[in-house]
ZAMARMAR-645586 format. One line per 8 residues: number of its first residue (from 0); their letters; for each residue y, x, z of N, C-alpha, C. Coordinates in nm, 3 decimals. Layout:
NUM	A	Y/X/Z/Y/X/Z/Y/X/Z | ...
//
This chain:
0	MNRDRRHF	-10.887/-12.235/14.767/-10.772/-12.172/14.860/-10.856/-12.059/14.862 | -10.670/-11.949/14.845/-10.738/-11.806/14.890/-10.780/-11.778/14.982 | -10.827/-11.638/15.020/-10.848/-11.601/15.115/-10.775/-11.607/15.262 | -10.668/-11.544/15.234/-10.606/-11.585/15.385/-10.525/-11.691/15.424 | -10.555/-11.845/15.313/-10.538/-11.947/15.368/-10.653/-11.976/15.475 | -10.776/-11.952/15.393/-10.932/-11.974/15.425/-10.943/-11.957/15.572 | -10.892/-11.791/15.646/-10.884/-11.686/15.715/-10.822/-11.805/15.826 | -10.679/-11.858/15.835/-10.591/-11.924/15.924/-10.648/-12.039/15.965
8	LRLTAAGL	-10.687/-12.111/15.879/-10.747/-12.225/15.879/-10.837/-12.220/15.954 | -10.911/-12.134/15.975/-11.064/-12.119/16.038/-11.018/-12.084/16.152 | -10.914/-12.032/16.164/-10.859/-11.957/16.322/-10.749/-12.065/16.432 | -10.722/-12.175/16.334/-10.653/-12.304/16.387/-10.739/-12.391/16.440 | -10.827/-12.392/16.397/-10.959/-12.509/16.399/-11.021/-12.462/16.525 | -11.014/-12.334/16.580/-11.082/-12.302/16.654/-11.000/-12.286/16.792 | -10.877/-12.294/16.802/-10.768/-12.334/16.880/-10.740/-12.194/16.936 | -10.724/-12.066/16.839/-10.713/-11.977/16.845/-10.542/-11.906/16.835
16	IHVSGRPL	-10.531/-11.989/16.736/-10.332/-11.990/16.745/-10.310/-12.094/16.695 | -10.161/-12.083/16.725/-10.106/-12.234/16.707/-10.027/-12.245/16.555 | -10.066/-12.355/16.515/-10.016/-12.440/16.387/-9.894/-12.366/16.338 | -9.766/-12.339/16.439/-9.666/-12.310/16.397/-9.664/-12.178/16.381 | -9.729/-12.088/16.402/-9.735/-11.943/16.342/-9.674/-11.886/16.458 | -9.620/-11.910/16.571/-9.565/-11.885/16.632/-9.605/-11.764/16.723 | -9.552/-11.616/16.809/-9.644/-11.537/16.881/-9.668/-11.572/16.993 | -9.781/-11.580/17.019/-9.857/-11.634/17.163/-9.812/-11.549/17.269
24	WAGEEPYD	-9.720/-11.474/17.298/-9.658/-11.430/17.388/-9.544/-11.459/17.446 | -9.433/-11.451/17.553/-9.299/-11.470/17.542/-9.266/-11.382/17.477 | -9.138/-11.336/17.430/-9.042/-11.297/17.356/-9.023/-11.254/17.209 | -9.124/-11.339/17.141/-9.123/-11.351/16.996/-9.148/-11.213/16.958 | -9.303/-11.155/17.040/-9.317/-11.050/16.967/-9.450/-11.101/16.874 | -9.433/-10.978/16.753/-9.535/-11.018/16.600/-9.678/-11.015/16.663 | -9.724/-11.118/16.585/-9.874/-11.057/16.594/-9.987/-11.078/16.481 | -10.139/-11.006/16.520/-10.190/-10.934/16.359/-10.330/-11.050/16.340
32	AELLIRLA	-10.202/-11.061/16.231/-10.309/-11.204/16.177/-10.470/-11.190/16.140 | -10.540/-11.073/16.129/-10.666/-11.024/16.179/-10.733/-11.086/16.336 | -10.622/-11.066/16.420/-10.695/-11.093/16.536/-10.672/-11.240/16.558 | -10.796/-11.261/16.640/-10.831/-11.396/16.703/-10.744/-11.408/16.885 | -10.664/-11.486/16.862/-10.602/-11.445/16.990/-10.680/-11.581/17.083 | -10.738/-11.539/17.258/-10.728/-11.645/17.340/-10.649/-11.598/17.486 | -10.569/-11.676/17.517/-10.475/-11.645/17.603/-10.538/-11.666/17.760 | -10.493/-11.598/17.868/-10.572/-11.604/18.007/-10.474/-11.762/18.034
40	AERGHTDL	-10.393/-11.802/18.006/-10.311/-11.983/18.043/-10.414/-12.062/17.956 | -10.425/-12.047/17.848/-10.550/-12.135/17.828/-10.716/-12.162/17.877 | -10.753/-12.055/17.879/-10.880/-12.063/17.943/-10.893/-12.205/18.106 | -11.061/-12.241/18.099/-11.091/-12.323/18.214/-11.054/-12.249/18.331 | -11.068/-12.341/18.439/-11.077/-12.333/18.597/-11.105/-12.411/18.669 | -11.194/-12.364/18.781/-11.206/-12.414/18.889/-11.170/-12.332/19.008 | -11.224/-12.422/19.088/-11.114/-12.386/19.233/-11.219/-12.482/19.294 | -11.246/-12.381/19.358/-11.354/-12.463/19.512/-11.323/-12.407/19.649
48	GWLNSYHS	-11.192/-12.330/19.624/-11.136/-12.318/19.777/-11.196/-12.136/19.800 | -11.317/-12.163/19.812/-11.395/-12.025/19.854/-11.408/-11.927/19.743 | -11.390/-12.010/19.620/-11.415/-11.961/19.460/-11.308/-11.986/19.401 | -11.224/-11.880/19.328/-11.147/-11.891/19.217/-11.126/-11.831/19.095 | -11.198/-11.917/18.965/-11.253/-11.884/18.867/-11.179/-11.900/18.757 | -11.149/-11.868/18.646/-11.112/-11.858/18.540/-11.227/-11.872/18.392 | -11.246/-11.937/18.349/-11.339/-11.904/18.220/-11.288/-11.955/18.083 | -11.292/-11.800/18.013/-11.312/-11.786/17.862/-11.365/-11.868/17.758
56	FSFGRYVN	-11.485/-11.891/17.846/-11.562/-11.992/17.758/-11.645/-12.112/17.828 | -11.679/-12.175/17.763/-11.732/-12.363/17.798/-11.809/-12.346/17.967 | -11.809/-12.375/18.057/-11.861/-12.327/18.174/-11.870/-12.384/18.285 | -12.007/-12.445/18.345/-11.993/-12.610/18.472/-11.922/-12.702/18.398 | -11.823/-12.742/18.502/-11.740/-12.893/18.436/-11.648/-12.851/18.318 | -11.563/-12.723/18.321/-11.499/-12.741/18.182/-11.549/-12.719/18.039 | -11.590/-12.771/17.975/-11.606/-12.813/17.805/-11.547/-12.831/17.746 | -11.489/-12.745/17.636/-11.435/-12.712/17.516/-11.546/-12.706/17.437
64	QRQMGFRS	-11.493/-12.769/17.339/-11.643/-12.725/17.216/-11.577/-12.644/17.092 | -11.447/-12.598/17.124/-11.416/-12.504/17.037/-11.455/-12.392/17.091 | -11.449/-12.339/17.220/-11.486/-12.273/17.301/-11.625/-12.233/17.371 | -11.723/-12.236/17.292/-11.853/-12.221/17.317/-11.894/-12.067/17.355 | -11.818/-11.978/17.300/-11.875/-11.836/17.297/-11.814/-11.801/17.161 | -11.902/-11.626/17.184/-11.895/-11.561/17.069/-11.923/-11.436/17.033 | -12.037/-11.521/16.874/-12.154/-11.421/16.885/-12.268/-11.425/17.005 | -12.277/-11.360/17.063/-12.405/-11.345/17.181/-12.320/-11.347/17.281
72	LRVINDDR	-12.176/-11.361/17.268/-12.130/-11.344/17.392/-12.088/-11.508/17.454 | -12.157/-11.525/17.550/-12.147/-11.673/17.599/-12.081/-11.692/17.715 | -12.059/-11.587/17.794/-11.967/-11.653/17.933/-11.899/-11.501/17.974 | -11.760/-11.551/18.013/-11.699/-11.450/18.037/-11.596/-11.508/18.168 | -11.630/-11.517/18.298/-11.564/-11.547/18.389/-11.484/-11.479/18.471 | -11.401/-11.528/18.504/-11.295/-11.408/18.613/-11.292/-11.472/18.755 | -11.401/-11.368/18.843/-11.413/-11.466/18.959/-11.347/-11.420/19.052 | -11.284/-11.466/19.191/-11.233/-11.408/19.293/-11.315/-11.504/19.396
80	IVAGRGFP	-11.362/-11.420/19.504/-11.452/-11.551/19.657/-11.412/-11.462/19.745 | -11.338/-11.521/19.833/-11.279/-11.526/19.937/-11.386/-11.460/20.042 | -11.333/-11.383/20.145/-11.407/-11.331/20.239/-11.526/-11.371/20.303 | -11.630/-11.350/20.272/-11.781/-11.363/20.398/-11.822/-11.524/20.323 | -11.805/-11.495/20.153/-11.860/-11.657/20.115/-11.904/-11.597/19.993 | -11.948/-11.688/19.913/-12.046/-11.628/19.795/-12.108/-11.748/19.742 | -12.204/-11.751/19.634/-12.285/-11.797/19.560/-12.411/-11.816/19.625 | -12.473/-11.908/19.708/-12.598/-11.922/19.728/-12.705/-11.917/19.634
88	THPHRDME	-12.811/-11.855/19.633/-12.972/-11.824/19.587/-12.957/-11.978/19.468 | -12.993/-11.927/19.389/-12.979/-11.977/19.231/-13.057/-11.937/19.147 | -13.121/-12.040/19.038/-13.192/-11.959/18.922/-13.081/-11.938/18.785 | -13.187/-11.847/18.704/-13.141/-11.835/18.571/-13.206/-11.801/18.514 | -13.243/-11.826/18.345/-13.345/-11.823/18.311/-13.256/-11.743/18.148 | -13.372/-11.666/18.078/-13.307/-11.626/17.936/-13.162/-11.581/17.903 | -13.105/-11.458/17.960/-12.953/-11.463/18.009/-12.957/-11.331/18.046 | -12.883/-11.218/17.956/-12.829/-11.131/18.040/-12.741/-11.125/18.099
96	ILSYVLGG	-12.678/-11.096/18.222/-12.550/-11.116/18.281/-12.549/-11.001/18.384 | -12.404/-10.971/18.345/-12.327/-10.839/18.375/-12.231/-10.922/18.502 | -12.214/-10.791/18.553/-12.104/-10.842/18.645/-12.023/-10.671/18.674 | -11.909/-10.688/18.635/-11.814/-10.554/18.699/-11.719/-10.594/18.771 | -11.716/-10.552/18.868/-11.616/-10.536/19.011/-11.493/-10.451/18.970 | -11.359/-10.559/18.980/-11.247/-10.496/18.931/-11.183/-10.481/19.127 | -11.267/-10.556/19.234/-11.185/-10.510/19.304/-11.290/-10.574/19.436 | -11.286/-10.487/19.610/-11.363/-10.600/19.685/-11.527/-10.534/19.667
104	ALQHRDST	-11.615/-10.614/19.706/-11.748/-10.604/19.692/-11.798/-10.700/19.667 | -11.957/-10.681/19.625/-12.024/-10.793/19.546/-12.193/-10.782/19.604 | -12.212/-10.851/19.747/-12.369/-10.813/19.731/-12.452/-10.878/19.694 | -12.569/-10.861/19.663/-12.653/-10.920/19.511/-12.797/-10.889/19.579 | -12.843/-10.998/19.578/-12.988/-11.003/19.625/-13.093/-11.110/19.534 | -13.186/-11.046/19.464/-13.259/-11.169/19.376/-13.405/-11.145/19.395 | -13.500/-11.216/19.326/-13.641/-11.257/19.350/-13.707/-11.121/19.306 | -13.645/-11.017/19.231/-13.741/-10.914/19.206/-13.740/-10.847/19.305
112	GRGSVVRP	-13.681/-10.873/19.451/-13.691/-10.759/19.557/-13.573/-10.641/19.581 | -13.472/-10.694/19.458/-13.390/-10.569/19.466/-13.260/-10.678/19.535 | -13.179/-10.569/19.618/-13.074/-10.601/19.675/-12.966/-10.472/19.652 | -12.858/-10.520/19.630/-12.715/-10.390/19.639/-12.630/-10.417/19.662 | -12.471/-10.359/19.687/-12.374/-10.401/19.690/-12.329/-10.328/19.538 | -12.200/-10.411/19.524/-12.171/-10.358/19.382/-12.009/-10.358/19.430 | -11.962/-10.202/19.377/-11.838/-10.201/19.386/-11.726/-10.184/19.249 | -11.619/-10.114/19.276/-11.566/-10.117/19.182/-11.597/-10.027/19.060
120	DDVQVMAA	-11.629/-9.958/18.966/-11.663/-9.873/18.866/-11.798/-9.865/18.889 | -11.888/-9.953/18.927/-12.037/-10.011/18.913/-12.020/-10.089/18.826 | -12.135/-10.121/18.689/-12.168/-10.237/18.655/-12.325/-10.257/18.615 | -12.365/-10.376/18.688/-12.494/-10.427/18.729/-12.542/-10.509/18.561 | -12.669/-10.481/18.557/-12.710/-10.606/18.447/-12.827/-10.692/18.510 | -12.826/-10.806/18.539/-12.977/-10.858/18.571/-13.031/-10.913/18.453 | -13.123/-10.913/18.401/-13.200/-10.979/18.302/-13.308/-11.081/18.360 | -13.246/-11.220/18.330/-13.294/-11.322/18.364/-13.461/-11.403/18.323
128	GTGITHSE	-13.456/-11.325/18.188/-13.585/-11.317/18.081/-13.685/-11.513/18.144 | -13.752/-11.469/18.192/-13.880/-11.575/18.198/-13.832/-11.670/18.352 | -13.753/-11.581/18.427/-13.673/-11.665/18.544/-13.652/-11.562/18.640 | -13.544/-11.595/18.733/-13.502/-11.501/18.794/-13.419/-11.642/18.922 | -13.398/-11.588/19.044/-13.327/-11.650/19.115/-13.271/-11.522/19.189 | -13.112/-11.561/19.253/-13.041/-11.446/19.298/-12.903/-11.510/19.394 | -12.832/-11.461/19.479/-12.747/-11.498/19.538/-12.628/-11.378/19.549 | -12.503/-11.389/19.552/-12.421/-11.287/19.524/-12.342/-11.348/19.636
136	YNPSGTEE	-12.291/-11.291/19.688/-12.209/-11.272/19.788/-12.030/-11.174/19.860 | -11.956/-11.166/19.897/-11.835/-11.125/19.906/-11.850/-11.034/20.034 | -11.955/-10.930/20.109/-11.956/-10.891/20.236/-11.867/-10.866/20.310 | -11.739/-10.875/20.280/-11.653/-10.825/20.356/-11.579/-10.898/20.424 | -11.563/-10.883/20.593/-11.493/-11.002/20.634/-11.338/-11.037/20.597 | -11.281/-10.958/20.532/-11.155/-10.920/20.557/-11.096/-10.928/20.372 | -11.167/-10.880/20.292/-11.127/-10.848/20.157/-11.172/-10.929/20.050 | -11.096/-10.922/19.953/-11.124/-11.064/19.860/-11.206/-10.991/19.761
144	NHFLQVWI	-11.310/-11.017/19.685/-11.358/-11.000/19.581/-11.317/-11.032/19.445 | -11.248/-10.945/19.358/-11.296/-10.939/19.229/-11.385/-10.922/19.115 | -11.441/-10.985/19.035/-11.532/-10.967/18.980/-11.536/-11.020/18.816 | -11.575/-10.955/18.696/-11.567/-11.039/18.639/-11.731/-11.066/18.580 | -11.802/-11.191/18.548/-11.898/-11.220/18.523/-11.899/-11.224/18.351 | -12.050/-11.180/18.350/-12.042/-11.247/18.180/-12.215/-11.232/18.130 | -12.203/-11.302/18.091/-12.337/-11.342/17.991/-12.333/-11.302/17.868 | -12.482/-11.256/17.856/-12.480/-11.235/17.660/-12.619/-11.299/17.679
152	RPAMRGVR	-12.645/-11.354/17.565/-12.760/-11.430/17.519/-12.863/-11.332/17.436 | -12.995/-11.327/17.478/-13.072/-11.243/17.475/-13.131/-11.246/17.338 | -13.176/-11.131/17.267/-13.202/-11.119/17.171/-13.330/-11.192/17.129 | -13.446/-11.193/17.262/-13.560/-11.245/17.271/-13.587/-11.304/17.398 | -13.645/-11.439/17.401/-13.639/-11.503/17.512/-13.762/-11.485/17.570 | -13.797/-11.498/17.728/-13.933/-11.481/17.773/-13.987/-11.336/17.809 | -13.838/-11.257/17.841/-13.865/-11.103/17.874/-13.914/-11.108/18.023 | -13.953/-10.958/18.077/-13.990/-10.976/18.184/-13.837/-10.976/18.256
160	PRYQQRRV	-13.808/-11.047/18.388/-13.687/-11.012/18.420/-13.653/-10.855/18.518 | -13.543/-10.839/18.507/-13.537/-10.677/18.542/-13.427/-10.683/18.576 | -13.380/-10.529/18.684/-13.245/-10.528/18.762/-13.194/-10.391/18.714 | -13.074/-10.360/18.690/-13.039/-10.248/18.637/-12.893/-10.241/18.717 | -12.806/-10.105/18.813/-12.700/-10.095/18.807/-12.662/-9.961/18.804 | -12.550/-9.946/18.752/-12.535/-9.800/18.701/-12.352/-9.772/18.784 | -12.282/-9.633/18.752/-12.172/-9.609/18.805/-12.142/-9.510/18.722 | -12.021/-9.567/18.685/-11.924/-9.484/18.590/-11.778/-9.461/18.665
168	GRDAKRDV	-11.718/-9.343/18.708/-11.605/-9.345/18.752/-11.505/-9.371/18.642 | -11.407/-9.391/18.742/-11.262/-9.424/18.691/-11.241/-9.325/18.616 | -11.248/-9.169/18.662/-11.202/-9.102/18.562/-11.263/-9.067/18.427 | -11.398/-9.135/18.408/-11.471/-9.117/18.294/-11.416/-9.205/18.208 | -11.371/-9.328/18.216/-11.322/-9.413/18.162/-11.176/-9.428/18.139 | -11.086/-9.284/18.171/-10.954/-9.309/18.132/-10.921/-9.290/17.986 | -10.854/-9.334/17.895/-10.805/-9.281/17.786/-10.967/-9.294/17.660 | -11.020/-9.353/17.695/-11.156/-9.328/17.598/-11.269/-9.496/17.640
176	FRAVAGPE	-11.302/-9.543/17.521/-11.396/-9.644/17.533/-11.533/-9.566/17.606 | -11.564/-9.618/17.697/-11.667/-9.560/17.784/-11.780/-9.663/17.787 | -11.908/-9.602/17.698/-11.989/-9.724/17.705/-12.110/-9.725/17.856 | -12.085/-9.876/17.880/-12.146/-9.892/17.984/-12.264/-9.990/18.001 | -12.306/-10.062/17.883/-12.399/-10.139/17.862/-12.464/-10.141/17.698 | -12.532/-10.164/17.688/-12.631/-10.167/17.554/-12.783/-10.109/17.545 | -12.785/-10.168/17.435/-12.984/-10.160/17.386/-13.010/-10.036/17.424 | -12.977/-9.894/17.399/-13.034/-9.860/17.485/-13.009/-9.787/17.601
184	ASAGVVGL	-13.037/-9.822/17.711/-13.014/-9.742/17.847/-13.009/-9.604/17.853 | -12.934/-9.551/17.901/-12.873/-9.422/17.943/-12.847/-9.399/18.079 | -12.815/-9.248/18.102/-12.724/-9.211/18.212/-12.613/-9.316/18.250 | -12.524/-9.351/18.315/-12.421/-9.461/18.319/-12.432/-9.614/18.230 | -12.555/-9.631/18.162/-12.516/-9.723/18.053/-12.656/-9.813/18.078 | -12.641/-9.937/18.109/-12.746/-10.069/18.172/-12.782/-10.092/17.993 | -12.914/-10.155/18.022/-12.957/-10.183/17.921/-12.994/-10.317/17.883 | -12.970/-10.363/17.760/-12.948/-10.533/17.750/-13.067/-10.541/17.619
192	NQDARVYA	-13.081/-10.665/17.648/-13.194/-10.718/17.551/-13.126/-10.790/17.412 | -13.012/-10.721/17.384/-12.943/-10.779/17.262/-12.845/-10.653/17.162 | -12.836/-10.693/17.061/-12.752/-10.604/16.970/-12.619/-10.618/16.997 | -12.580/-10.596/17.168/-12.432/-10.562/17.168/-12.444/-10.450/17.268 | -12.264/-10.372/17.256/-12.258/-10.292/17.309/-12.093/-10.338/17.389 | -12.155/-10.237/17.538/-12.039/-10.299/17.597/-11.934/-10.148/17.659 | -11.801/-10.154/17.617/-11.750/-10.033/17.646/-11.643/-10.077/17.752 | -11.622/-9.979/17.831/-11.497/-10.003/17.931/-11.380/-9.888/17.953
200	TVLGRGGS	-11.265/-9.949/17.973/-11.138/-9.812/17.919/-11.049/-9.856/18.085 | -11.024/-9.745/18.116/-10.858/-9.726/18.176/-10.766/-9.666/18.136 | -10.630/-9.724/18.109/-10.564/-9.619/18.063/-10.409/-9.680/18.192 | -10.332/-9.566/18.208/-10.211/-9.551/18.255/-10.089/-9.607/18.180 | -9.970/-9.620/18.193/-9.923/-9.636/18.133/-9.871/-9.567/18.028 | -9.840/-9.616/17.893/-9.839/-9.489/17.783/-9.946/-9.449/17.703 | -10.060/-9.498/17.801/-10.165/-9.447/17.753/-10.230/-9.518/17.654 | -10.365/-9.445/17.542/-10.389/-9.520/17.421/-10.555/-9.486/17.404
208	VGHTVERG	-10.618/-9.588/17.312/-10.735/-9.572/17.294/-10.761/-9.632/17.132 | -10.850/-9.609/17.081/-10.867/-9.659/16.974/-11.033/-9.726/16.952 | -11.070/-9.813/16.860/-11.203/-9.842/16.825/-11.228/-9.928/16.693 | -11.304/-9.884/16.615/-11.319/-9.929/16.473/-11.438/-10.027/16.480 | -11.407/-10.157/16.471/-11.531/-10.302/16.459/-11.558/-10.261/16.319 | -11.669/-10.207/16.296/-11.699/-10.143/16.137/-11.780/-10.311/16.080 | -11.796/-10.328/15.945/-11.822/-10.435/15.892/-11.964/-10.475/15.941 | -11.982/-10.563/15.962/-12.121/-10.677/15.985/-12.094/-10.663/16.130
216	RHGWLQVA	-11.987/-10.601/16.216/-12.032/-10.629/16.325/-11.893/-10.700/16.391 | -11.875/-10.748/16.502/-11.776/-10.824/16.543/-11.687/-10.806/16.702 | -11.620/-10.789/16.722/-11.533/-10.675/16.843/-11.470/-10.797/16.944 | -11.437/-10.833/17.086/-11.390/-10.924/17.142/-11.356/-10.825/17.253 | -11.190/-10.801/17.276/-11.179/-10.696/17.387/-11.115/-10.816/17.475 | -11.124/-10.790/17.683/-11.123/-10.894/17.772/-11.031/-10.767/17.850 | -10.905/-10.859/17.860/-10.793/-10.754/17.921/-10.833/-10.809/18.088 | -10.910/-10.694/18.190/-10.943/-10.705/18.296/-10.819/-10.680/18.372
224	SGELSVNG	-10.704/-10.615/18.370/-10.613/-10.627/18.459/-10.511/-10.493/18.406 | -10.388/-10.534/18.433/-10.277/-10.485/18.344/-10.202/-10.568/18.253 | -10.152/-10.460/18.125/-10.025/-10.552/18.086/-10.067/-10.431/17.973 | -10.101/-10.469/17.801/-10.124/-10.355/17.711/-10.117/-10.433/17.594 | -10.136/-10.357/17.478/-10.113/-10.418/17.311/-10.240/-10.332/17.246 | -10.259/-10.497/17.148/-10.394/-10.429/17.111/-10.304/-10.442/16.929 | -10.272/-10.339/16.867/-10.226/-10.344/16.753/-10.102/-10.445/16.723 | -10.045/-10.423/16.798/-9.903/-10.487/16.840/-9.921/-10.607/16.918
232	VRLRAGDA	-10.046/-10.699/16.906/-10.008/-10.819/17.006/-10.019/-10.726/17.163 | -9.917/-10.786/17.215/-9.881/-10.763/17.406/-9.989/-10.919/17.476 | -10.056/-10.816/17.503/-10.156/-10.893/17.608/-10.117/-10.869/17.822 | -10.142/-10.984/17.887/-10.151/-10.956/18.026/-10.295/-10.983/18.063 | -10.348/-10.943/18.163/-10.478/-10.977/18.232/-10.530/-11.075/18.200 | -10.636/-11.105/18.152/-10.709/-11.253/18.136/-10.701/-11.240/18.001 | -10.608/-11.216/17.922/-10.617/-11.241/17.800/-10.737/-11.159/17.682 | -10.721/-11.213/17.576/-10.836/-11.106/17.506/-10.777/-11.161/17.334
240	VATSRPTR	-10.850/-11.056/17.280/-10.840/-11.019/17.125/-10.981/-11.028/17.069 | -11.016/-11.137/16.945/-11.132/-11.069/16.881/-11.095/-11.066/16.752 | -11.209/-11.010/16.671/-11.214/-11.014/16.496/-11.340/-10.967/16.501 | -11.367/-11.047/16.339/-11.535/-11.037/16.268/-11.468/-10.993/16.171 | -11.402/-10.880/16.121/-11.386/-10.866/16.027/-11.317/-10.704/16.033 | -11.397/-10.610/15.971/-11.379/-10.450/15.979/-11.225/-10.388/16.009 | -11.195/-10.385/16.127/-11.064/-10.363/16.235/-11.090/-10.247/16.272 | -10.965/-10.171/16.316/-10.925/-10.067/16.329/-10.830/-10.130/16.497
248	LEVTAAAE	-10.869/-10.127/16.606/-10.844/-10.180/16.733/-10.745/-10.033/16.785 | -10.658/-10.052/16.758/-10.531/-9.980/16.881/-10.517/-10.030/16.968 | -10.487/-9.999/17.092/-10.504/-9.992/17.257/-10.391/-9.885/17.313 | -10.259/-9.972/17.326/-10.174/-9.877/17.419/-10.116/-9.971/17.568 | -10.133/-9.912/17.632/-10.094/-9.984/17.789/-9.960/-9.970/17.800 | -9.879/-10.091/17.893/-9.709/-10.069/17.929/-9.736/-10.050/18.073 | -9.827/-10.087/18.141/-9.884/-10.042/18.263/-9.972/-10.002/18.280 | -10.080/-9.948/18.421/-10.187/-9.889/18.457/-10.284/-10.024/18.442
256	SEALLFDL	-10.363/-10.060/18.320/-10.492/-10.120/18.277/-10.604/-10.083/18.277 | -10.693/-10.217/18.276/-10.823/-10.180/18.232/-10.889/-10.278/18.175 | -10.980/-10.266/18.069/-11.004/-10.397/17.960/-11.163/-10.320/17.913 | -11.246/-10.457/17.875/-11.376/-10.431/17.882/-11.348/-10.478/17.711 | -11.470/-10.402/17.644/-11.448/-10.394/17.496/-11.649/-10.442/17.475 | -11.646/-10.546/17.382/-11.786/-10.615/17.357/-11.800/-10.573/17.176 | -11.909/-10.532/17.128/-11.911/-10.458/17.005/-12.011/-10.536/16.990 | -12.027/-10.673/16.926/-12.160/-10.755/16.904/-12.189/-10.752/16.768
264	G	-12.330/-10.765/16.735/-12.394/-10.763/16.609/-12.392/-10.926/16.551
//
């Protein structure tokens, strides 16, 4: 069996392309055979009234054995919380948990004694380690909160719990992939206990940016808002593409857009 045939069967088995080989977005657009495609419409969904959440990977009652994560990336939940509601205090252990707010605000409190309000352009990480409890609420009385909840498996279990929050302004992310999380914490970059780097970009209509996924690395690009194309694959908010091959990702926006890119070991 040749390499292309094996690659096609692997993608099909993963549920990431259709057997027909037809494009995965309306309009009969071409797609790049090097990319795995995860469509927003195929994600899991939870609606609790106060919480409307879409799950890129298996989470809670949504169980899909073909979607259990990507490398160390375990959860991407696209969460919307109505005004004045939120997650009551609950525990976590041995997970790096990132919050990336897209709209509104998110009130955080945890058992390390930290409390803060996370707003757009903030990036927050909570390393659960040996165990931590926390709560997350929308503190607004009128405005919906919209954020991406990301879980990354740690490289080492049983570490001391920690919390970090950094702010990276929208202009600093415009037309570049700006690092917001990684193994080495620095100004504007929260630290992760994993060989994983997270980049954020903001693109205006017609704006473009590129990133090379090197040999031995794995890339996942999540469209947070707007509409863009990656190597000719047209994507909308909630869609994602991924690759485990050396690949140059060329991203162009069809409208004001925001995206996160995960470069994983």
